[in-house]
N, C-alpha and C positions, 0 to 999 in steps of 0.2 A: 366696380364691375360685379354683376350678379352671377355667381357661380354655384350651381346646384348639381354639378355633374356627379352621378352615382350616389347622391344623397337619397335616403329613403323617407318618403313623406306620406303620412296618413291625412287625407283631406275629406272631412265629412260634408254632407250636403252637397255632393259633387255631381249630381245627375243633371244639373241645370244651373243657369245663372252664374253667380260669383264663384261657386265651388267648381263648376265645370271649367270655367275660364282659367281658374287657378291650376287645376289638374293638367290641362292642356299646355299651359305656359311652363309649368314645372317639367313636364315631359320633354318639351322642346329644349329645355335647358339641361337635359341629361339626367333628370331625377327618375328614380323608381317610385311609382305612386300606387297607393291603395285608394280606390274611390268608393264612396258609400252613398246610397240613396234609396228611396222607396220604389222608384219606377225602373223596372229592369230594362225596358226598351230604351229609355233615355240613357241609362248607365252603359248599355252596349254601344250606343252611338258615341258617347264620350270616350269610352275605352278604345274604340277604333281610331278616333282622332288622336288620342294620346300616343298610340302605337305608331301612327303615321308620322307624327311630328317628332318622335324620339330619335335622336341621332344614333342611338344604340338599338333601335327597334324593340325597346322594352315593352312588354305587355303589362298593363296595370293589373293589380289584384282587384277584382270586382266583387263588392259586397252589398247585397240587397238587405237593408235593415230599416227598421222604424224605431227611432230613439225615444218614442213614448214608452218603449219596453226596456227595462234595465238589462234584460238578458241579451237584447240585440246590441246594446252598447258594449257589453263584455265580449260577445262573440265577434264584434267588429275588431276589437283589439287583438283577440286571440288569433283570428284568421290573418291579420296583418303580420303579426310576429311569426306565426307558423310559416308564412311564405318567405319573409325576409330575414328573420332572426335578429333584426336590428331596427332601430328607429332614430332618425335625426330630426324630423320636423313633424309637429302636430298642428294641423290647421283645424280649429273648432269653428266650423262654418254652419253646421246644421242648425236650423232655427225655424220657428213658426210664429206668426203673429196671432194675437187673439181676435175674436170676432164679436164677443158678447159685451154689451154695454154694462157698466158697473152695476146698474140697478136691475139688470135682467135676473130672473130667477135662477138661471143656469150659470151665472157669472163665476161662481167659485169652481165649478167643474172645469170651465174653460181656463180659469186661472191655473188650476193644478196641472193641466196638460201643457200650458205655456211654460210654466216653471220647469216641468220635467224635461221638455225638449231643449229649452234654451239655457237652463242653468244646471240642473242635476246631471244631465248627460255630459256637459262640459267638465264638471267637477270629477265625475266618475272616470271619464276617459283620460283626463290629465293625471289623475291619481294612478291609474294603471300604467300609463306611459312613462311616468316620472323616472323610475329606475333605469329604463333604457335611454331616456333623454339625458340623464345625468352622466351615464357612461359615455354617450356620444358627444357630450357638450353641445347639446342641441338647442332647439328653439320651439316655442309655442306661440302661435298667432291666433288670437280669438277675434272673431268677427262680431262686432257690436252693432250699434245703430245710433243715429242722432236722437232717437227716442230715449236714449239714456241720459241725454243732456238737456232736452227740451220737452215740456209737457205736451203730450198729444192725448186728450181724454178718450178718443176713440180707440187708442192702443194702450190703455192704462197698464194692463198686466205685462204687456210686451216691454214697455218702457221700464217697468220695475225689474224685469228679468235682465234686460241689457245693462241696467245700472249695476246689478249684481255681478254680471260678467266683467264689467270694467273694474270693480273693486276686487274681484277674484284675480284679475290680471295683475293688479298692483301688489296684492298680498303674496301671490305666488312668485312674482318677480323677486321679492325679498326672500321668500322661503327657499327658493330653488337656486338662488345665486350661490356661488359664482358660476356654476356649471351650466345652468339653463337660463336662457333669456326668455321673457314672457312679455308680449305686447298686444295691444288691441288696435284693430282697425275699425273706424267708426264711419260707415257710409251714410250719405244722405240718400236722395232718390237715385235709384239705379235702374237702367232700362232693361228689365227682365220680362218674362212671360206672365207674371202674376196678374197683369191687368186683364188678360183674357178670362181669368176665373171670376172676375168681378162684373162681367157683362158690360164692360165699358168700351167705347171706341178708342183703340190704342193710340191712333194719331192725335185725336183731340185731347186725350189725357196727357200724352207726353208733350204736345205743343204747349199746353197750359202749364205744365211743370217747368218747362224751359223758360217761359216768360217770368216765372217767379224767382228764378235763381240769379244772383248777382253775376255769375259767369255766363249766363245765358246758355246753359247747357245742363244736361243731366249726365251722370256717369254711365259708361258702358261697363259691363262686367270686367273687361280687361284692365280698366283703370284701377279697380280694386285688386285684381290679380297681380298687377305690377307692384303695388305697395306691399302685398303679402309676400311676394318673392323677395323684395328688398329686406324685409324684416326677418326673413328666414335664412339669410345668407350672412357671410362674414363682413359684407359691406356695411352692415348695421351692428357690428360687434360691440360698439360702445353704447348700445341702446337697450334698456330694459325697463319695464314698469311704465311704459309710455302709452298714451291714448292718442292715436293718430286720426284726426278728423279729415276726411276727404269727401266733401259734401257739396261741391259746386258753389260754396258760399252760403248755403241755406241758413246756417246759424247766425250769419251776420246780415241777412237780408233786412232791408229797411221797410217796415210795415207801412210807414207813411207814404213811401214811394208807391207801393201797391195801391193804397187807398186813393191817392191823387190820380193815378192812371185809370181808375174805374169811374171817376167823376165825369 
């Protein structure tokens, strides 16, 4: 049974997608949450839904921040602790994919930004949170990607960053044991709003993605939120240092099957 009643959780990247679904689910399970993102309007909508779903009518702490800035990472932690004085769960979900091809003249600048948001902010926030999590015998859940396990040349620095997150998960699971459990969730394709920013037809894009997956579906954000909630509670008390793939079977898809279907 997943029990998060009165647990305090800091969930980054929670203005949309996986983070928003996680914050709303945690709230519905009785947790007190701090939500973080760059878009104030989206944060306000998520906050309202969190409060509406909370059995205790808890209002989230809402923090507008951009993790490209170290100061915002530190401020996020400080505002969370100022409000709650305690921390049980850290969900490192904030992330950003790179856009530049490896041979592009601006590739290194894009690489630096990707590493800052996806890796450095995770390390910094976990470091700040660790004393509180140790005291609470808490949990860290890092949100990774199957790009950490399979090469996607168009997302080369993102894959490198998420590989680093997975190794950070393993090393911190050892370093922070026995008091803090640290695990990674590794999504494949997740039905979020990012397609709109790519000027693609969402229906055509997602229909195509569904056809490629062995389970003939792609994840909804709640699928990942459910896994994060499980790893955050005592139901997973025997689990640390693990990398949990939840990808609709993307990593085991048969490329020959796709080739034959296109002939």
